[in-house]
C-alpha positions as CSV (number, residue, x, y, z in Angstrom):
1,M,-119.0,172.2,-229.5
2,M,-119.9,174.1,-232.7
3,S,-122.7,176.6,-233.0
4,F,-124.4,178.3,-235.9
5,I,-126.1,181.7,-236.0
6,L,-128.9,181.9,-238.5
7,P,-129.7,185.4,-239.9
8,L,-133.3,186.3,-239.2
9,K,-135.6,188.5,-241.1
10,K,-138.4,190.0,-239.2
11,S,-140.7,190.0,-242.1
12,N,-140.6,186.1,-242.8
13,L,-139.8,184.2,-239.6
14,T,-142.1,183.4,-236.8
15,P,-141.1,182.4,-233.3
16,L,-142.0,178.8,-234.1
17,T,-139.8,178.7,-237.2
18,I,-136.9,180.1,-235.2
19,A,-137.2,177.5,-232.5
20,K,-137.2,174.7,-235.1
21,G,-134.1,176.0,-236.7
22,I,-132.3,176.2,-233.4
23,M,-133.3,172.6,-232.6
24,I,-132.0,171.3,-236.0
25,T,-128.7,173.1,-235.5
26,M,-128.2,171.5,-232.1
27,V,-129.0,168.0,-233.4
28,S,-126.5,168.5,-236.3
29,T,-123.8,169.6,-233.9
30,V,-124.2,166.6,-231.6
31,F,-124.2,164.2,-234.6
32,F,-121.1,165.7,-236.1
33,S,-119.2,165.6,-232.8
34,A,-120.1,161.9,-232.3
35,C,-118.8,161.1,-235.8
36,V,-115.5,162.9,-235.1
37,D,-115.0,161.0,-231.8
38,K,-115.7,157.6,-233.4
39,S,-113.2,158.4,-236.2
40,K,-110.5,159.3,-233.7
41,Q,-111.2,156.2,-231.7
42,A,-111.0,154.0,-234.8
43,A,-107.8,155.6,-235.9
44,A,-106.2,155.1,-232.5
45,G,-107.0,151.3,-232.6
46,P,-107.5,148.9,-229.7
47,V,-106.2,150.2,-226.5
48,N,-103.6,148.1,-224.5
49,Q,-104.0,145.0,-226.7
50,V,-101.6,142.3,-225.5
51,L,-100.5,139.5,-227.9
52,D,-99.7,135.9,-227.1
53,Y,-96.2,134.6,-227.8
54,K,-94.6,131.2,-227.2
55,V,-91.6,131.5,-224.9
56,M,-89.1,129.0,-223.5
57,Q,-86.8,129.2,-220.5
58,L,-83.1,128.4,-221.4
59,Q,-81.3,125.7,-219.5
60,P,-77.8,124.2,-220.3
61,R,-77.9,120.9,-222.1
62,S,-75.7,118.5,-224.1
63,A,-76.3,117.9,-227.8
64,T,-74.6,116.9,-231.0
65,L,-74.8,119.6,-233.7
66,N,-73.5,119.2,-237.3
67,I,-71.2,121.4,-239.2
68,D,-71.3,121.1,-242.9
69,Y,-68.5,122.0,-245.4
70,P,-68.7,121.8,-249.2
71,A,-66.2,119.3,-250.5
72,S,-64.7,118.1,-253.8
73,I,-64.1,114.4,-254.4
74,Q,-60.9,112.9,-255.9
75,G,-60.0,109.3,-256.4
76,Q,-57.1,107.7,-254.6
77,Q,-55.2,107.7,-257.8
78,N,-55.8,109.8,-261.0
79,I,-53.2,108.5,-263.4
80,E,-52.8,110.1,-266.8
81,I,-51.9,107.6,-269.6
82,R,-49.4,109.2,-272.0
83,P,-47.5,107.7,-274.9
84,K,-43.7,107.3,-274.6
85,V,-43.2,106.8,-278.3
86,D,-44.3,108.5,-281.5
87,G,-46.9,106.8,-283.7
88,Y,-50.5,106.3,-284.7
89,V,-53.2,104.9,-282.6
90,E,-53.8,101.4,-284.1
91,R,-56.1,99.8,-281.5
92,I,-58.2,101.0,-278.6
93,Y,-59.2,98.1,-276.3
94,V,-61.4,99.9,-273.8
95,D,-64.2,102.4,-273.8
96,E,-65.0,105.5,-271.7
97,G,-66.2,104.5,-268.2
98,S,-64.9,100.9,-268.5
99,V,-63.6,99.3,-265.3
100,V,-60.1,98.0,-265.8
101,T,-57.6,96.0,-263.8
102,K,-53.9,96.4,-263.4
103,G,-52.0,95.2,-266.5
104,Q,-55.1,95.2,-268.8
105,L,-54.4,96.2,-272.4
106,L,-55.6,99.7,-273.2
107,F,-53.9,100.9,-276.5
108,K,-51.8,99.7,-279.4
109,I,-49.6,102.3,-281.2
110,N,-48.4,101.6,-284.7
111,A,-44.7,102.6,-284.7
112,P,-42.8,100.4,-287.3
113,Q,-39.6,102.3,-286.7
114,Y,-39.2,100.5,-283.3
115,E,-39.7,97.1,-284.9
116,Q,-36.9,98.0,-287.3
117,E,-34.7,99.1,-284.4
118,V,-35.1,95.7,-282.9
119,R,-34.2,93.9,-286.1
120,T,-31.1,96.2,-286.5
121,A,-30.0,95.5,-282.9
122,E,-30.4,91.8,-283.5
123,A,-28.2,92.0,-286.6
124,G,-25.7,94.0,-284.7
125,I,-25.5,91.3,-282.1
126,K,-24.7,88.7,-284.7
127,T,-22.0,90.9,-286.2
128,A,-20.5,91.5,-282.8
129,E,-20.5,87.8,-282.0
130,A,-18.7,87.1,-285.2
131,D,-16.1,89.7,-284.6
132,L,-15.6,88.4,-281.1
133,S,-15.1,84.8,-282.5
134,M,-12.5,86.1,-284.9
135,A,-10.7,87.9,-282.1
136,K,-10.7,84.7,-280.0
137,M,-9.3,82.7,-283.0
138,Q,-6.5,85.3,-283.4
139,V,-5.6,85.0,-279.7
140,N,-5.5,81.2,-280.0
141,K,-3.4,81.4,-283.1
142,V,-0.8,83.8,-281.6
143,K,-0.5,82.3,-278.2
144,P,1.5,79.1,-279.2
145,L,3.8,81.1,-281.5
146,V,4.7,83.4,-278.6
147,E,5.4,80.5,-276.4
148,K,7.8,79.1,-279.0
149,D,9.4,82.6,-279.3
150,I,8.5,82.7,-283.0
151,I,6.8,86.0,-282.6
152,S,7.0,88.7,-280.0
153,H,4.9,88.9,-276.9
154,Y,3.5,92.2,-278.2
155,E,1.5,90.3,-280.9
156,L,-0.3,88.3,-278.2
157,E,-1.2,91.4,-276.1
158,S,-2.5,93.1,-279.2
159,A,-4.7,90.1,-280.0
160,E,-6.0,89.9,-276.5
161,Y,-6.9,93.7,-276.5
162,T,-8.7,93.2,-279.7
163,Q,-10.7,90.3,-278.2
164,Q,-11.7,92.5,-275.2
165,S,-12.8,95.3,-277.6
166,K,-15.0,92.9,-279.6
167,A,-16.5,91.6,-276.3
168,A,-17.4,95.1,-275.3
169,A,-18.9,95.7,-278.8
170,L,-21.1,92.6,-278.3
171,A,-22.3,93.8,-274.9
172,Q,-23.1,97.2,-276.4
173,A,-25.1,95.5,-279.2
174,R,-27.0,93.4,-276.7
175,A,-27.8,96.6,-274.7
176,A,-29.1,98.2,-277.9
177,L,-31.4,95.3,-278.5
178,V,-32.8,95.6,-274.9
179,N,-33.4,99.3,-275.5
180,A,-35.0,98.6,-278.8
181,K,-37.3,96.0,-277.3
182,V,-38.2,98.4,-274.5
183,N,-39.2,101.1,-277.0
184,L,-41.2,98.6,-278.9
185,G,-42.9,97.6,-275.7
186,Y,-44.1,101.2,-275.3
187,T,-46.3,100.7,-278.3
188,T,-48.5,98.4,-276.2
189,I,-50.0,100.4,-273.3
190,T,-51.5,98.7,-270.3
191,S,-53.3,100.0,-267.2
192,P,-50.9,100.6,-264.2
193,V,-53.7,100.3,-261.6
194,N,-57.2,99.1,-261.1
195,G,-59.7,101.8,-261.9
196,V,-62.1,103.4,-264.3
197,I,-61.3,104.8,-267.7
198,G,-61.9,108.5,-268.3
199,S,-62.4,110.2,-271.6
200,L,-60.7,109.0,-274.9
201,P,-59.8,112.2,-276.9
202,Y,-57.8,110.3,-279.6
203,K,-59.5,108.0,-282.0
204,L,-58.1,105.3,-284.3
205,G,-55.5,106.7,-286.7
206,S,-54.6,109.7,-284.5
207,L,-51.0,110.7,-284.4
208,V,-49.6,110.8,-280.8
209,T,-46.2,111.7,-279.5
210,G,-44.3,111.7,-276.3
211,S,-44.8,115.5,-276.0
212,T,-48.6,115.4,-276.6
213,T,-50.3,117.8,-274.3
214,E,-53.5,115.8,-273.7
215,P,-53.2,112.3,-272.4
216,L,-54.6,109.3,-274.2
217,T,-56.9,108.8,-271.2
218,T,-56.9,108.9,-267.4
219,V,-57.4,105.9,-265.1
220,Y,-59.2,106.8,-261.9
221,N,-58.6,104.5,-259.0
222,T,-61.7,105.1,-256.8
223,S,-61.5,102.1,-254.4
224,N,-60.8,104.8,-251.9
225,I,-61.9,108.4,-252.3
226,Y,-60.6,111.7,-250.8
227,A,-63.0,114.5,-249.9
228,Y,-61.3,117.8,-249.7
229,F,-62.8,120.7,-247.8
230,A,-61.5,124.0,-246.3
231,L,-61.1,125.4,-242.8
232,N,-60.6,129.1,-242.3
233,E,-57.8,130.5,-240.2
234,K,-59.8,130.8,-237.0
235,Q,-61.0,127.2,-237.2
236,L,-57.6,125.9,-238.1
237,L,-56.1,127.9,-235.2
238,N,-58.6,126.4,-232.7
239,L,-57.8,122.9,-233.9
240,S,-54.0,123.5,-233.7
241,R,-54.2,125.2,-230.3
242,D,-56.2,122.3,-228.9
243,S,-53.5,119.8,-230.1
244,V,-50.5,121.7,-228.7
245,N,-50.9,121.1,-225.0
246,N,-51.5,117.3,-225.0
247,T,-50.8,115.6,-228.3
248,S,-49.7,116.2,-231.8
249,L,-52.1,117.4,-234.5
250,K,-52.0,114.0,-236.2
251,T,-53.1,112.4,-232.9
252,K,-55.8,115.0,-232.5
253,L,-57.1,114.2,-235.9
254,S,-57.2,110.5,-235.2
255,K,-59.4,111.2,-232.2
256,L,-62.0,113.2,-234.2
257,P,-65.4,111.5,-234.6
258,S,-66.3,109.8,-237.8
259,V,-67.5,112.2,-240.5
260,S,-70.4,111.7,-242.9
261,L,-70.6,112.4,-246.7
262,I,-73.8,114.0,-248.0
263,L,-74.2,113.1,-251.7
264,P,-75.6,115.6,-254.3
265,D,-79.1,114.0,-254.1
266,G,-79.2,114.8,-250.3
267,T,-78.7,111.2,-249.1
268,T,-76.0,110.2,-246.6
269,Y,-73.2,108.0,-248.0
270,E,-73.4,104.5,-246.5
271,H,-69.8,104.5,-245.3
272,G,-68.3,106.9,-242.7
273,G,-65.0,108.6,-243.1
274,R,-62.1,109.9,-241.2
275,V,-60.3,113.3,-241.3
276,E,-56.7,112.3,-242.1
277,T,-54.6,115.4,-243.1
278,V,-54.6,119.2,-242.8
279,N,-52.6,121.1,-245.4
280,G,-49.9,123.2,-243.5
281,L,-50.1,126.0,-246.1
282,I,-52.9,128.6,-245.9
283,N,-54.1,129.9,-249.2
284,T,-53.5,133.7,-249.1
285,A,-56.3,134.3,-251.6
286,T,-59.0,132.5,-249.7
287,G,-57.6,132.5,-246.1
288,T,-58.3,128.7,-245.8
289,A,-56.3,125.5,-245.6
290,N,-57.4,122.2,-247.3
291,V,-58.4,119.3,-245.1
292,R,-58.8,115.7,-246.4
293,A,-61.3,113.1,-245.3
294,D,-60.9,109.5,-246.5
295,F,-63.8,107.2,-247.4
296,V,-63.9,103.6,-248.8
297,N,-65.7,103.2,-252.1
298,P,-65.9,99.4,-252.7
299,R,-68.9,99.6,-255.1
300,G,-67.5,102.5,-257.1
301,L,-70.6,104.6,-256.3
302,I,-68.7,107.8,-256.1
303,R,-66.7,109.1,-259.0
304,S,-63.7,111.3,-259.0
305,G,-64.5,115.0,-259.7
306,S,-67.9,114.9,-258.1
307,S,-69.1,117.3,-255.4
308,A,-70.5,116.5,-251.9
309,V,-70.8,117.9,-248.4
310,I,-68.7,116.8,-245.4
311,R,-70.8,116.7,-242.2
312,I,-68.8,116.8,-239.0
313,P,-70.6,116.1,-235.7
314,N,-69.9,118.7,-233.0
315,V,-70.6,117.5,-229.4
316,V,-71.4,120.3,-227.0
317,K,-71.9,120.0,-223.3
318,S,-73.7,122.3,-220.9
319,A,-74.4,124.8,-223.7
320,L,-77.3,127.2,-224.2
321,L,-79.1,126.2,-227.4
322,V,-81.6,128.5,-229.2
323,P,-83.6,127.5,-232.3
324,E,-82.7,129.4,-235.4
325,S,-86.3,130.4,-235.8
326,A,-86.1,132.4,-232.5
327,T,-83.4,134.6,-233.9
328,Y,-83.1,137.4,-236.5
329,E,-80.3,139.2,-238.1
330,L,-79.7,143.0,-238.3
331,Q,-76.6,144.6,-239.5
332,D,-74.5,141.4,-239.3
333,K,-75.6,140.8,-235.8
334,R,-78.0,138.1,-234.5
335,F,-80.7,139.0,-232.0
336,V,-83.3,137.3,-229.8
337,Y,-86.2,138.6,-227.8
338,V,-85.7,138.1,-224.0
339,V,-88.8,138.4,-221.7
340,D,-88.3,139.8,-218.2
341,D,-90.4,139.2,-215.1
342,Q,-92.9,142.0,-216.1
343,N,-93.4,140.2,-219.4
344,K,-91.7,143.0,-221.2
345,I,-89.4,142.2,-224.1
346,K,-85.9,143.3,-224.9
347,N,-83.8,142.8,-228.1
348,V,-80.6,141.2,-227.1
349,A,-77.6,140.6,-229.4
350,I,-76.0,137.2,-229.1
351,N,-72.8,135.4,-230.4
352,V,-73.2,131.9,-231.7
353,M,-71.0,129.1,-232.8
354,D,-70.8,127.9,-236.4
355,N,-73.1,125.0,-237.2
356,T,-75.4,123.7,-239.9
357,A,-78.1,126.2,-240.9
358,G,-81.6,125.2,-239.9
359,Q,-80.7,123.6,-236.6
360,F,-80.0,125.1,-233.2
361,Y,-77.5,127.8,-232.5
362,V,-75.0,127.3,-229.6
363,V,-74.9,130.7,-227.8
364,S,-71.5,131.7,-226.6
365,D,-72.3,135.1,-225.3
366,G,-75.4,137.3,-224.7
367,L,-77.7,134.9,-222.8
368,K,-77.5,133.0,-219.5
369,A,-79.3,130.1,-218.0
370,G,-82.9,130.9,-216.9
371,D,-83.5,133.6,-219.5
372,K,-86.8,133.3,-221.3
373,I,-86.9,133.9,-225.0
374,I,-89.6,134.3,-227.6
375,L,-89.7,131.3,-230.0
376,E,-91.4,133.2,-232.8
377,S,-89.1,135.9,-234.1
378,S,-90.7,138.6,-236.2
379,G,-87.9,141.2,-236.0
380,N,-90.3,144.1,-235.5
381,L,-91.0,144.1,-231.7
382,Q,-89.8,147.1,-229.8
383,D,-88.1,147.1,-226.4
384,G,-90.6,147.4,-223.6
385,T,-93.5,145.8,-225.4
386,V,-95.7,143.8,-223.0
387,I,-96.7,140.3,-224.2
388,K,-98.7,137.5,-222.9
389,P,-96.2,134.6,-222.5
390,N,-97.3,131.1,-223.5
391,E,-94.4,129.0,-222.0
392,V,-93.6,125.7,-223.8
393,S,-91.6,122.8,-222.5
394,A,-87.9,122.5,-223.5
395,S,-88.4,118.8,-224.4
396,S,-90.8,119.7,-227.2
397,V,-88.4,122.3,-228.6
398,Y,-85.2,120.1,-228.4
399,G,-87.0,116.9,-229.5
400,S,-84.9,116.8,-232.7
401,L,-81.6,116.8,-230.9
402,K,-79.9,113.5,-230.0
C-alpha cells in the first residue's frame, strides 16, 4: 500500500477539506494497486493451461516401405559409328532420332583411292595369271627334253620352281584384291544393331578419317535398358553379409523383389525390373558401388542418357513404425515425444532405418512396443510438460501402408 502526506497550511485548510483530501488519496491508492495486480496477472498468462495433442500407442506390425535411389539410364548397347577409311561424307541416309535396323545403310564415304586400289589389284591378278601360264608352258616344254636326256634335270627343277613362284604371286595378287575390296566396302557404313540414331556432327562434304575423335554418330540399342544406382559401403556390406551364410551374392540378387522405375514426370514405368549386378569395386571418392537394374523397353519409351529413380520395396516384419511428421531433427539426431502414464512428455532420441522420405520410419532403437508418442511434432515442447492426450487408432495412422 502506498500513502501520501499532504502538507497542510493552517491558514487555508478546513477540517472538511482535509478529510476530502485523505479520501481522494485512499481511492487513488486502491485504484493504482488494482491496476498493478491486473498487469502482473496478464503478464503471467493463463495458469496451468493444458493443451490437447493427438497420441498413438506403438505396436509391432508388418509393412512394405520403399527405398529410393537416383539412377542414370543407359541402353543395352551404345555403339559409336566411326569411319575406317579416309574420305568425304558423300551421303547420309538417316536423320537424328531415326529408328534403324541391323544392316541398314547409314553413310556413304567418297574415297576414290580405294576404287583405284581395286582396279590395280584386279590388273595385278591378270598379270600374275599370265606369268603363271608362262611358267607352266616352260615346265611342259622342258619336261620331255629332260626325259630324252637332251637337257639336264636341273632345267626342269628350275622351271618348276619358277612355276611355284608365279603361283604364289597370283595368290598374293588375289589377296590384295580382297583387301582392296574390304577397304572399298568400308566406304559404305551400315548399322551393326537395331537402335536409335544419335547426333550427326558431320554434314555432307565433311572430311573424316579413321583417327577422327568424334564418331559419325552413335546407335543406341534401347530394347533393354540398364538403370545404374549406387549403394554406400554400409548397405553393400549388409547385402554381402546376408549372402555369405546361405547363398552366393548372385543368388541373393536373384531373390530380391522386383524393383520399380520412377520416371522424371513422377509416373511409375509400366514394366518392373530386376537387380542383376553389383560392381565389386568401391569408388574411393564417393564411397559407393554401382548397382545395375535391368528393364525391358519394347516401345522405346525410355532413352539412353535419361535420369530416373529406382524404387526398391523393403518388407519389414514386427517393426515399430512412426510417421515422419511425428519426428523432428536436432543436431543430426531424430527425436519423438513420448507420453508417460502421468501424461508428461519426454524428448526421446531414436535410430531409424533408411527409407523413402515422406513415409514411415522404421525405428531400430529408442522406442519399445506400448510407448505412446505425440503425432504432431513441433520441436519446442519441454520435458515434463503435461498434455491432454487425444489417442487415435493405429489403423487410421497406418492406413496408407500395404
